[in-house]
C-alpha positions in Angstrom: 86.9 107.1 65.7 85.7 103.5 65.5 87.8 102.6 68.5 86.3 105.4 70.5 82.8 104.5 69.3 83.3 100.9 70.3 84.7 101.9 73.7 81.9 104.2 74.7 79.3 101.7 73.4 80.7 99.1 75.8 78.0 98.8 78.5 80.7 98.0 81.1 82.7 101.1 80.4 82.4 103.8 83.2 81.8 107.2 81.9 81.5 109.0 85.3 83.6 109.4 88.4 83.1 106.6 90.9 80.4 107.3 93.5 81.4 107.9 97.1 79.9 105.4 99.6 77.6 108.1 101.0 76.1 108.5 97.5 74.7 104.9 97.7 71.1 105.6 98.5 69.9 102.0 98.8 70.2 101.2 102.4 70.1 97.5 101.8 73.4 97.6 99.9 76.4 96.5 102.0 79.2 99.0 101.5 82.7 97.5 101.5 84.9 99.2 104.0 87.7 99.8 101.5 85.5 102.1 99.5 85.6 104.5 102.4 89.3 105.0 102.2 90.5 108.5 101.3 92.5 107.0 98.5 90.6 104.0 97.1 93.3 102.9 94.8 96.1 100.8 96.5 99.8 101.8 95.9 101.0 100.5 92.6 97.5 100.3 91.1 95.8 102.6 88.6 92.1 103.0 87.8 90.5 101.4 84.7 87.1 102.5 83.4 86.7 99.2 81.6 86.1 95.7 82.9 89.1 93.7 81.7 88.9 90.0 81.2 91.7 87.9 82.6 91.9 84.1 83.3 94.3 81.2 83.5 92.7 78.9 80.9 90.1 80.9 78.9 86.4 80.8 79.5 85.2 77.2 80.2 81.9 75.8 78.9 79.7 75.4 81.9 76.7 73.2 81.5 74.1 75.2 83.4 71.6 72.2 83.6 74.2 70.2 85.4 75.8 73.0 87.4 76.5 72.0 91.0 77.9 73.8 94.0 79.4 71.8 96.8 80.5 72.6 100.3 82.7 70.1 102.2 85.7 69.8 104.5 85.4 70.9 108.1 81.7 71.3 108.3 78.9 69.7 110.2 76.8 69.2 107.1 78.3 68.9 103.6 76.0 70.6 101.1 75.2 70.6 97.4 72.9 72.8 95.3 71.9 72.9 91.6 71.9 76.4 90.0 68.2 76.9 90.5 68.4 75.9 94.1 71.4 78.2 94.7 69.6 81.1 93.1 66.8 80.7 95.7 69.1 81.3 98.7 69.0 84.6 100.5 70.8 87.3 98.6 72.5 90.6 99.3 74.0 93.5 97.3 77.5 94.7 97.9 79.1 98.0 96.8 82.8 97.4 96.4 86.0 98.2 94.5 87.9 95.5 92.6 91.7 95.3 92.6 93.6 93.0 90.1 97.1 92.0 90.9 98.1 93.0 87.3 97.8 96.6 88.7 94.4 97.8 87.6 91.5 98.7 89.9 87.9 99.0 88.9 86.0 101.2 91.3 82.2 101.4 91.9 80.8 97.9 91.4 77.6 96.6 92.8 77.6 92.8 93.1 74.5 90.7 93.9 74.4 87.1 95.2 74.6 84.9 98.2 76.7 86.0 101.2 79.5 83.7 102.1 78.3 83.8 105.7 75.0 82.2 104.6 76.8 79.3 103.1 79.0 78.9 106.2 75.9 79.0 108.5 74.1 76.4 106.6 77.0 74.1 106.5 77.9 74.6 110.1 81.6 75.4 109.8 83.7 73.7 112.6 85.8 75.9 114.9 89.0 74.4 113.7 88.5 75.6 110.1 90.9 78.5 109.5 91.1 78.5 105.6 88.9 78.0 102.6 89.8 76.7 99.2 87.5 77.7 96.4 87.3 75.5 93.2 86.3 76.5 89.8 85.0 74.8 86.7 88.0 75.9 84.6 90.3 72.8 84.5 90.6 72.3 88.3 91.5 75.9 89.1 91.5 76.7 92.8 92.5 79.5 95.2 92.9 79.7 99.0 91.4 82.3 101.3 91.9 82.9 105.0 88.5 82.2 106.7 88.4 85.7 108.3 88.4 87.3 104.8 85.9 84.7 103.4 83.5 85.5 106.2 83.7 89.3 105.8 80.3 91.1 105.5 81.2 92.2 101.9 82.2 88.7 100.6 79.7 86.9 98.5 79.0 84.4 95.8 77.9 86.7 93.1 75.6 86.1 90.1 75.0 89.8 89.1 77.2 92.8 88.5 75.7 96.3 88.3 72.2 94.8 88.0 73.0 92.4 85.2 73.8 88.7 85.2 77.6 88.1 85.3 78.5 87.0 81.7 80.7 83.9 81.2 83.9 85.7 80.4 83.7 87.4 83.8 82.9 84.2 85.8 79.2 83.6 85.3 76.9 82.1 86.2 78.4 82.4 89.7 81.7 83.7 91.0 83.3 84.4 94.4 83.9 88.0 95.3 86.3 88.8 98.1 86.6 92.6 97.8 89.3 93.1 100.5 91.8 90.8 98.7 93.3 90.9 95.2 90.9 89.8 92.5 92.6 86.5 91.8 91.1 85.3 95.2 87.6 86.0 93.7 87.3 82.7 91.9 85.5 82.7 88.6 83.0 79.9 87.5 83.0 78.7 91.1 81.7 75.2 91.8 82.4 74.8 95.5 84.4 75.5 98.6 86.2 73.4 101.2 87.0 74.4 104.7 90.4 73.4 106.0 92.5 73.6 109.2 95.8 74.3 107.4 96.4 76.6 104.4 96.6 75.0 101.0 98.0 76.7 98.0 95.8 77.1 94.9 96.7 77.4 91.3 98.4 80.8 91.3 99.7 80.4 94.8 101.6 77.3 93.8 103.3 79.5 91.2 104.5 82.0 93.8 101.5 84.3 94.3 100.9 85.5 97.9 99.0 83.1 100.2 96.8 85.9 101.4 96.9 88.7 98.8 95.9 91.9 100.7 96.4 94.9 98.3 96.7 97.3 101.1 99.6 95.7 103.0 103.2 96.8 102.6 104.6 99.3 100.0 103.2 97.4 97.0 100.6 94.9 98.4 100.8 91.2 98.9 101.4 90.2 95.3 104.0 87.5 95.6 105.4 85.5 98.5 108.8 87.0 98.1 107.6 90.6 98.1 
């Protein structure tokens, strides 16, 4: 019984069925379009009620006093913010599902943070920018994202999850959330982004993961380049 007790005492464990988008009564919450699918779980995935912790190099120690977020590459104005400055930027809430390439999906999440479009607008992204590389504080980790997914209405740099600050094991203080792609594109412990004209593989992509990572494409999603 100790296992079950611990499980149900986990504040991140979901004890109810996922809400449907029309049950979200806060009109200010952006609803990710994939939550409106008849079957919200992509082929090959299964629902988890927990919030699993996965990463490449374990949770890094992030010095919050010296935390810095930088934007560079194909932009009119390179930018930099401290954590306090970043937290003062305009924020949104997003209702979205979360699909890990390791075949679990966590439905019914509400993320809060800065929309990616706000960052792009302030930096003045140049027309020739077609891709974005996100960088993390964990040992030089990076991942690439096509700019059209980065700029989706439901994409954001999140600092809260279900009303609480994102804890370090899940990517806090700030992580990227790209709901319409597999979760490895949602970089944890994010420290900046670079806008590029040509695609550039990140950590997992260099090892063979898909350059885009759409969970809804093909018979089993875009998991690997050879799939």
